[in-house]
C-alpha angles and dihedrals in degrees: 000000000000112000113243118223141039132278112266129204091269097215112165142145142192115286092003093134098042094119095053091042091054091052094045095055090046095048108106093207093054091044089052092051092049096045093045096048119109086207110028095204117164126186123204102202118206101001093174136224093331129032099226097117092048091053090048091050091052093050092050096045090052087069086065100036114010094199096051114143114218125194122185115209126198127177092210107079091206089066096054108108133187119276116272139171090011094304123120123210126203144157116271148121138196090326087066092228089278093298122139105215127177090218133029124188116197112176126175091357105107091038088086094048128082116263089245090066096057100084094051092046091051091047093050094050094044091052089058097052124107113250109291092014126149137218121211109196123176152110142244140186123267094267096040095243094125120042134171131175146164123224113212136183130187090286093056138259115356108174143011118212130188120191127180145170106269092214104048105036115080101199139357095256089064084080090067092091089059100045115132114271091258089064109022093094092043100073092109133106112287094034122107095228090054089052091049095049092045091052090047091052091050092049089049091051091047091056094050092117088067092059089099088069093054135266095279093058090044093051093049088056091046091051090050089053091052090053090050087054091056102263109136095227113173112252109221112209095192124076112267129209091198134052105252133188113187125173139165111273096249089065090065104020117131115271111268094027113130113269117251133200113276 
């Protein structure tokens, strides 16, 4: 099977995807998919020049499903390394090397593609999933302080999530430069994601008096304000180390895209 895709820069680093990993293992839908799978196969697509983030993903997912099988795929054969710590590495691209995983993570892959290539890449990966499987596609900065991703199922994108370091990011719209490729060029007036980020910034500014209690407390109040304004921001019941903004996909979807059910 010929790998589908092009070789990316491959930049990576230890613990770079910690914020998205924390959210993935705490996401009830992903936990349900993993726990209910007859074969809990997970693919980390495009792990880069070194496999650190794939090994970290496997270790974290084992807290949800101890027998999870993780395969790291890279389109560049020079980056394929021997199996270690229970993780297998192989050559592959959007076709998933013929595997049928229940979960695919693809981070910092489509960032180097044109926006016009996103829909086909999504479609190809989704077609290769096991029934009920999920794709997590996103991007983050080099140090993992700013992270954004879309969760998709066979029907298409379901949610957009932004997660950031409470102590080094000044305002929610600073995440705009790390939006997934499907949205990164859409942060302009008239687009839903621009409206969302603008409202988040205003809510953040409004809660400035709470800054003395720390950025996490302040962001929780800002998120409550967004909900009061009608934005369906996910309300996390568990304690979070990161500031997180998660919404149904239609809240941020590109203008002109077919409406979905919230």
